[in-house]
Backbone as a chain_set.jsonl record, in Angstrom:
{"seq": "MVFDSTLSGVAFLLGRALFALVVGYLAFGNLLDLEASVGYAQSKGTPLASVTVPLGSLGLVAGSLAVLLGVYPAVGALAVMAFLVPITGIMHDFWTLEGQDRQNEQIHFLKNVGLVGVTLVFLALSTVEWPLAVGIGL", "coords": {"N": [[164.902, 80.536, 98.013], [163.095, 78.427, 95.907], [163.677, 77.476, 93.318], [166.666, 77.759, 92.566], [168.564, 77.626, 90.578], [169.501, 77.382, 87.111], [169.461, 74.774, 86.231], [167.661, 73.517, 88.042], [165.34, 74.877, 87.353], [164.99, 74.134, 84.641], [164.76, 71.366, 84.955], [162.382, 71.291, 86.42], [160.61, 72.348, 84.516], [160.808, 70.325, 82.571], [159.739, 68.19, 84.041], [157.113, 69.162, 84.38], [156.353, 69.171, 81.7], [156.463, 66.434, 81.016], [154.505, 65.425, 82.761], [152.244, 66.821, 81.753], [152.178, 65.746, 79.196], [151.594, 63.004, 79.679], [149.1, 63.153, 81.084], [147.597, 64.669, 79.276], [147.671, 62.963, 77.053], [146.185, 60.771, 78.019], [143.701, 62.048, 78.31], [143.119, 62.94, 75.669], [142.949, 60.47, 74.429], [140.575, 59.488, 75.528], [138.796, 61.392, 74.459], [139.089, 61.096, 71.672], [138.055, 58.606, 71.16], [135.372, 58.642, 72.084], [132.867, 57.36, 72.296], [133.513, 54.673, 72.948], [134.924, 55.161, 75.316], [132.976, 56.306, 76.975], [131.177, 54.166, 77.047], [132.74, 52.213, 78.352], [133.131, 53.488, 80.812], [130.479, 53.589, 81.683], [130.026, 50.858, 82.002], [131.51, 50.41, 84.232], [130.108, 51.677, 86.157], [130.14, 54.45, 86.351], [128.746, 57.504, 87.244], [126.468, 59.339, 85.195], [127.983, 59.064, 82.79], [128.046, 59.806, 80.064], [128.168, 62.501, 80.188], [130.079, 63.138, 82.142], [132.493, 61.93, 81.28], [133.358, 63.265, 78.795], [133.467, 65.953, 79.796], [135.184, 65.7, 82.01], [137.484, 64.833, 80.698], [138.08, 67.046, 79.092], [138.629, 68.803, 81.17], [140.964, 67.606, 82.117], [142.676, 68.093, 79.953], [142.751, 70.926, 79.98], [143.761, 71.319, 82.581], [146.266, 70.042, 82.438], [147.542, 71.638, 80.53], [147.583, 74.086, 81.908], [149.336, 73.51, 84.024], [151.643, 72.831, 82.565], [152.228, 75.274, 81.222], [152.346, 76.991, 83.355], [150.312, 78.701, 84.004], [147.984, 79.808, 86.119], [148.565, 77.535, 87.883], [147.717, 76.217, 90.232], [144.965, 75.983, 89.927], [144.95, 74.402, 87.638], [146.218, 72.055, 88.611], [144.337, 71.293, 90.529], [142.164, 70.788, 88.849], [143.024, 68.529, 87.445], [143.313, 66.787, 89.599], [140.667, 66.702, 90.506], [139.485, 65.143, 88.587], [140.995, 62.746, 88.672], [140.889, 61.693, 91.344], [138.166, 60.78, 92.084], [137.627, 59.083, 89.872], [139.6, 57.172, 89.856], [139.09, 55.274, 91.895], [136.615, 54.342, 90.996], [136.933, 53.422, 88.311], [139.196, 51.804, 88.358], [139.031, 49.512, 90.063], [140.588, 47.323, 91.294], [140.532, 45.565, 93.427], [138.216, 44.126, 93.249], [138.549, 42.251, 91.35], [140.171, 39.441, 89.664], [143.196, 37.623, 88.853], [144.798, 38.383, 85.719], [143.293, 40.64, 85.008], [142.942, 41.891, 87.472], [145.607, 42.575, 88.054], [146.197, 44.341, 85.905], [144.343, 46.45, 86.366], [145.213, 47.235, 88.892], [147.726, 48.296, 88.298], [146.968, 50.552, 86.773], [145.498, 51.893, 88.726], [147.525, 52.471, 90.627], [149.204, 54.054, 89.021], [147.546, 56.291, 88.665], [147.334, 57.127, 91.333], [149.976, 57.916, 91.75], [150.059, 60.057, 89.908], [148.232, 61.773, 91.143], [149.728, 62.349, 93.405], [151.768, 63.87, 92.22], [150.254, 66.059, 91.365], [149.672, 67.149, 93.838], [152.195, 68.044, 94.611], [152.621, 70.015, 92.653], [150.536, 71.705, 93.392], [151.411, 72.489, 95.944], [153.668, 73.931, 95.204], [152.579, 76.014, 93.853], [152.441, 78.477, 94.979], [154.746, 79.833, 94.651], [156.851, 81.608, 92.316], [157.036, 80.183, 89.146], [159.725, 78.927, 87.308], [160.476, 79.576, 83.869], [157.843, 79.86, 82.99], [154.657, 80.839, 81.644], [152.756, 82.167, 83.118], [152.063, 83.14, 86.561], [152.325, 81.772, 89.894], [149.35, 80.788, 91.593]], "CA": [[164.32, 80.368, 96.699], [162.897, 77.022, 95.577], [164.369, 77.192, 92.068], [167.807, 78.666, 92.67], [169.526, 77.442, 89.495], [168.937, 77.099, 85.798], [169.226, 73.334, 86.178], [166.42, 73.174, 88.733], [164.241, 75.425, 86.558], [164.815, 73.292, 83.454], [164.254, 70.08, 85.432], [160.984, 71.498, 86.78], [159.878, 72.472, 83.26], [160.753, 69.0, 81.973], [158.758, 67.439, 84.829], [155.779, 69.662, 84.009], [156.071, 68.735, 80.334], [156.172, 65.001, 81.042], [153.2, 65.299, 83.408], [151.232, 67.287, 80.806], [152.137, 64.774, 78.111], [150.885, 61.804, 80.138], [147.702, 63.472, 81.391], [146.974, 65.063, 78.015], [147.516, 61.754, 76.241], [145.04, 60.037, 78.56], [142.484, 62.811, 78.02], [142.842, 62.887, 74.234], [142.506, 59.107, 74.138], [139.145, 59.446, 75.856], [138.03, 62.252, 73.554], [139.152, 60.593, 70.303], [137.173, 57.436, 71.073], [134.434, 58.998, 73.148], [131.822, 56.349, 72.436], [134.072, 53.544, 73.695], [135.274, 55.631, 76.66], [131.718, 56.439, 77.721], [130.668, 52.81, 77.259], [133.54, 51.56, 79.39], [132.814, 54.158, 82.074], [129.15, 53.123, 82.087], [130.141, 49.467, 82.459], [132.13, 50.44, 85.561], [129.199, 52.336, 87.081], [130.398, 55.884, 86.455], [127.5, 58.265, 87.127], [126.329, 60.276, 84.079], [129.213, 58.9, 82.012], [127.995, 60.522, 78.789], [128.49, 63.9, 80.486], [131.3, 63.268, 82.947], [133.703, 61.529, 80.545], [133.9, 64.363, 77.984], [133.809, 67.121, 80.612], [136.384, 65.377, 82.771], [138.624, 64.775, 79.778], [138.414, 68.435, 78.77], [139.271, 69.334, 82.373], [142.343, 67.092, 82.131], [143.437, 68.841, 78.948], [142.96, 72.286, 80.501], [144.635, 71.246, 83.747], [147.64, 69.717, 82.033], [148.103, 72.825, 79.881], [147.841, 75.089, 82.948], [150.562, 73.112, 84.721], [152.752, 72.947, 81.616], [152.539, 76.676, 80.948], [152.463, 77.749, 84.599], [149.218, 79.665, 84.046], [147.07, 79.324, 87.162], [148.919, 76.133, 88.102], [146.913, 75.606, 91.3], [143.683, 75.627, 89.31], [145.236, 73.266, 86.766], [146.462, 70.867, 89.439], [143.057, 70.905, 91.122], [141.332, 70.216, 87.785], [143.495, 67.159, 87.214], [142.992, 66.017, 90.796], [139.214, 66.524, 90.568], [139.172, 64.026, 87.712], [141.679, 61.508, 89.047], [140.538, 61.116, 92.648], [136.983, 59.906, 92.071], [137.616, 58.101, 88.803], [140.558, 56.106, 90.157], [138.396, 54.225, 92.638], [135.499, 53.799, 90.22], [137.361, 52.731, 87.092], [140.32, 50.885, 88.571], [138.668, 48.783, 91.279], [141.317, 46.054, 91.18], [140.218, 44.707, 94.561], [137.034, 43.322, 92.933], [138.897, 41.399, 90.213], [141.16, 38.394, 89.884], [144.094, 37.293, 87.748], [145.418, 39.432, 84.915], [142.459, 41.848, 85.102], [143.286, 42.533, 88.751], [146.938, 43.168, 87.921], [146.096, 45.49, 85.004], [143.645, 47.558, 87.041], [146.067, 47.714, 89.984], [148.746, 49.152, 87.683], [146.322, 51.834, 86.45], [145.175, 52.525, 90.008], [148.756, 53.014, 91.197], [149.62, 55.152, 88.138], [146.732, 57.453, 89.005], [147.741, 57.596, 92.664], [151.22, 58.659, 91.526], [149.723, 61.33, 89.267], [147.641, 62.622, 92.187], [150.859, 62.83, 94.197], [152.429, 64.947, 91.475], [149.394, 67.249, 91.425], [149.847, 67.744, 95.173], [153.467, 68.779, 94.572], [152.368, 71.239, 91.878], [149.698, 72.563, 94.223], [152.273, 73.051, 96.994], [154.6, 74.875, 94.595], [151.855, 77.036, 93.105], [152.542, 79.764, 95.675], [156.007, 80.477, 94.279], [156.953, 81.85, 90.881], [157.585, 79.045, 88.427], [160.66, 79.315, 86.252], [160.13, 79.205, 82.494], [156.381, 79.77, 82.936], [153.96, 81.943, 81.018], [152.038, 82.874, 84.171], [152.635, 83.084, 87.895], [151.603, 80.908, 90.817], [148.102, 81.317, 92.115]], "C": [[164.252, 78.885, 96.361], [163.695, 76.627, 94.343], [165.557, 78.146, 91.953], [168.862, 78.454, 91.586], [168.788, 77.183, 88.189], [168.605, 75.623, 85.679], [167.919, 72.964, 86.857], [165.212, 73.712, 87.969], [163.946, 74.581, 85.331], [164.26, 71.923, 83.86], [162.769, 70.183, 85.791], [160.128, 71.633, 85.522], [159.743, 71.109, 82.582], [159.741, 68.118, 82.716], [157.335, 67.855, 84.503], [155.395, 69.163, 82.621], [155.719, 67.249, 80.289], [154.809, 64.726, 81.671], [152.094, 65.671, 82.428], [151.083, 66.314, 79.644], [151.33, 63.543, 78.504], [149.401, 62.098, 80.349], [146.96, 63.874, 80.116], [146.726, 63.876, 77.103], [146.314, 60.943, 76.707], [143.73, 60.727, 78.196], [142.129, 62.736, 76.542], [142.411, 61.493, 73.797], [141.023, 58.941, 74.424], [138.331, 60.201, 74.815], [138.006, 61.713, 72.119], [138.288, 59.357, 70.094], [136.125, 57.558, 72.176], [133.371, 57.93, 73.368], [132.317, 55.157, 73.263], [134.404, 53.947, 75.126], [134.041, 55.753, 77.535], [131.154, 55.057, 78.03], [131.414, 52.08, 78.358], [133.236, 52.175, 80.758], [131.436, 53.717, 82.58], [129.217, 51.704, 82.632], [130.754, 49.377, 83.851], [131.263, 51.177, 86.58], [129.445, 53.819, 87.274], [129.088, 56.647, 86.283], [127.553, 59.249, 85.948], [127.546, 60.251, 83.152], [129.195, 59.682, 80.705], [128.285, 62.01, 78.955], [129.853, 64.004, 81.164], [132.568, 62.879, 82.196], [134.21, 62.668, 79.659], [134.283, 65.583, 78.807], [135.073, 66.877, 81.427], [137.625, 65.351, 81.905], [139.046, 66.173, 79.346], [139.08, 69.123, 79.961], [140.71, 68.866, 82.498], [143.217, 67.836, 81.13], [143.767, 70.237, 79.472], [143.924, 72.28, 81.683], [146.071, 70.95, 83.372], [148.304, 70.902, 81.341], [148.434, 73.914, 80.903], [149.127, 74.777, 83.694], [151.768, 73.277, 83.796], [153.186, 74.399, 81.445], [152.756, 77.505, 82.209], [151.423, 78.853, 84.703], [148.16, 79.119, 84.998], [147.342, 77.858, 87.497], [148.122, 75.458, 89.219], [145.568, 75.154, 90.751], [143.869, 74.411, 88.4], [145.438, 71.981, 87.542], [145.164, 70.371, 90.064], [142.122, 70.289, 90.084], [141.727, 68.768, 87.51], [143.119, 66.275, 88.402], [141.495, 65.73, 90.891], [138.751, 65.394, 89.653], [139.728, 62.722, 88.288], [141.181, 60.882, 90.348], [139.278, 60.254, 92.569], [137.065, 58.787, 91.044], [138.57, 56.939, 89.086], [139.886, 54.957, 90.89], [137.276, 53.568, 91.857], [135.998, 52.911, 89.08], [138.419, 51.649, 87.324], [140.174, 50.127, 89.885], [139.28, 47.374, 91.27], [140.956, 45.066, 92.269], [138.989, 43.831, 94.303], [137.325, 42.285, 91.852], [139.906, 40.334, 90.609], [142.059, 38.255, 88.657], [144.682, 38.51, 87.048], [144.622, 40.729, 84.956], [142.774, 42.621, 86.379], [144.633, 43.253, 88.637], [146.9, 44.413, 87.025], [145.442, 46.678, 85.69], [144.472, 48.107, 88.207], [147.17, 48.625, 89.448], [148.152, 50.523, 87.368], [145.954, 52.607, 87.719], [146.418, 53.206, 90.585], [149.322, 54.148, 90.355], [148.856, 56.413, 88.499], [147.067, 58.0, 90.383], [149.039, 58.396, 92.552], [150.967, 60.006, 90.882], [149.059, 62.292, 90.257], [148.743, 63.18, 93.083], [151.583, 63.974, 93.519], [151.574, 66.212, 91.497], [149.495, 67.928, 92.781], [151.148, 68.54, 95.252], [153.283, 70.084, 93.802], [151.514, 72.219, 92.672], [150.533, 73.235, 95.31], [153.206, 74.12, 96.429], [153.894, 76.018, 93.857], [151.924, 78.411, 93.761], [153.845, 80.491, 95.379], [156.015, 80.689, 92.772], [157.635, 80.666, 90.21], [158.543, 79.527, 87.352], [160.145, 78.824, 84.893], [158.626, 78.996, 82.342], [155.814, 81.017, 82.262], [153.301, 82.813, 82.089], [152.766, 82.819, 85.494], [151.784, 82.161, 88.759], [150.362, 81.584, 91.339], [147.668, 80.497, 93.3]], "O": [[165.239, 78.166, 96.513], [164.321, 75.567, 94.319], [165.464, 79.201, 91.325], [169.944, 79.037, 91.66], [167.613, 76.817, 88.175], [167.585, 75.256, 85.095], [167.143, 72.18, 86.312], [164.165, 73.065, 87.943], [162.783, 74.336, 85.011], [163.386, 71.383, 83.182], [161.992, 69.273, 85.501], [159.027, 71.085, 85.469], [158.673, 70.777, 82.073], [158.976, 67.386, 82.089], [156.45, 67.009, 84.365], [154.249, 68.778, 82.39], [154.78, 66.853, 79.598], [154.048, 63.895, 81.176], [151.119, 64.935, 82.28], [149.973, 66.085, 79.164], [150.475, 63.091, 77.742], [148.545, 61.37, 79.847], [145.819, 63.462, 79.906], [145.685, 63.795, 76.451], [145.518, 60.48, 75.891], [142.762, 60.069, 77.817], [140.974, 62.496, 76.192], [141.591, 61.355, 72.889], [140.3, 58.321, 73.643], [137.303, 59.713, 74.344], [137.001, 61.862, 71.424], [137.84, 59.091, 68.979], [136.009, 56.71, 73.06], [133.017, 57.632, 74.508], [131.623, 54.69, 74.167], [134.191, 53.166, 76.053], [134.054, 55.352, 78.699], [130.703, 54.804, 79.148], [130.808, 51.411, 79.195], [133.101, 51.455, 81.748], [131.256, 53.498, 83.778], [128.545, 51.379, 83.611], [130.549, 48.396, 84.566], [131.642, 51.288, 87.746], [129.0, 54.391, 88.269], [128.39, 56.459, 85.286], [128.568, 59.911, 85.735], [128.071, 61.3, 82.779], [130.238, 60.178, 80.278], [128.607, 62.698, 77.987], [130.675, 64.848, 80.808], [133.626, 63.452, 82.455], [135.386, 63.019, 79.75], [135.32, 66.194, 78.549], [135.933, 67.752, 81.521], [138.695, 65.793, 82.325], [140.24, 66.456, 79.245], [139.99, 69.933, 79.783], [141.579, 69.623, 82.929], [144.363, 68.171, 81.427], [144.915, 70.676, 79.416], [144.803, 73.136, 81.775], [146.995, 71.543, 83.928], [149.494, 71.147, 81.537], [149.455, 74.59, 80.777], [149.922, 75.675, 83.969], [152.799, 73.808, 84.209], [154.374, 74.711, 81.516], [153.297, 78.608, 82.136], [151.631, 79.835, 85.415], [147.524, 78.102, 84.723], [146.439, 77.027, 87.403], [147.877, 74.253, 89.158], [145.091, 74.067, 91.076], [143.04, 73.501, 88.395], [144.897, 70.937, 87.179], [144.92, 69.166, 90.122], [141.369, 69.368, 90.401], [140.871, 67.896, 87.362], [142.66, 65.147, 88.222], [141.096, 64.642, 91.306], [137.732, 64.757, 89.922], [139.017, 61.721, 88.379], [141.064, 59.659, 90.438], [139.324, 59.087, 92.958], [136.626, 57.667, 91.307], [138.352, 55.831, 88.594], [140.091, 53.794, 90.543], [137.01, 52.379, 92.027], [135.534, 51.784, 88.913], [138.51, 50.691, 86.557], [141.087, 50.109, 90.71], [138.565, 46.372, 91.241], [141.058, 43.856, 92.067], [138.741, 42.889, 95.055], [136.437, 41.518, 91.478], [140.423, 40.322, 91.726], [141.719, 38.714, 87.566], [145.015, 39.516, 87.674], [145.209, 41.811, 84.941], [142.862, 43.848, 86.368], [144.775, 44.396, 89.071], [147.508, 45.43, 87.358], [145.943, 47.799, 85.6], [144.436, 49.306, 88.481], [147.508, 49.624, 90.084], [148.769, 51.546, 87.664], [146.086, 53.829, 87.769], [146.371, 54.371, 90.981], [149.866, 55.107, 90.902], [149.446, 57.486, 88.626], [147.08, 59.215, 90.579], [149.182, 59.439, 93.191], [151.588, 60.999, 91.262], [149.305, 63.497, 90.207], [148.7, 64.347, 93.474], [151.97, 64.943, 94.173], [152.103, 67.315, 91.632], [149.414, 69.153, 92.868], [151.196, 69.593, 95.889], [153.738, 71.138, 94.247], [151.747, 73.428, 92.629], [150.372, 74.428, 95.563], [153.5, 75.106, 97.105], [154.555, 76.893, 93.298], [151.511, 79.404, 93.162], [154.034, 81.632, 95.802], [155.276, 80.031, 92.04], [158.686, 80.206, 90.658], [158.217, 80.427, 86.577], [159.472, 77.797, 84.796], [158.184, 78.075, 81.656], [156.406, 82.095, 82.304], [153.289, 84.039, 81.984], [153.951, 82.49, 85.546], [150.661, 81.813, 88.395], [150.325, 82.802, 91.507], [146.628, 80.777, 93.896]]}, "num_chains": 1, "name": "protein.A"}
């Protein structure tokens, strides 16, 4: 059994909650200032930014909630990953910048890579029953 104690179940729930908080916060930030988010995405060359930014942000919200609640966690993890993988290289292209801009974008790039790593862990664990979850692994 992967989660063989109450401590491991609570720790896993706390990890899911922190992940959902971070990803949800990023998504809501985009949605609350959609005009600026779309404009920034367009300036970075994001294709169809006026469509992809709101849809991607809604996907992040749905994915983070799925992971938090344990309802279709594989689908939730894939939704978050589907947003993060392409957008990380497009929006956080630190290798094209210099100075403080390069450092800032590299931090965001690495943050997103770490979040993708967490989604891979959630995806791997989606085949087992999650403790303290509303749903079951899918």
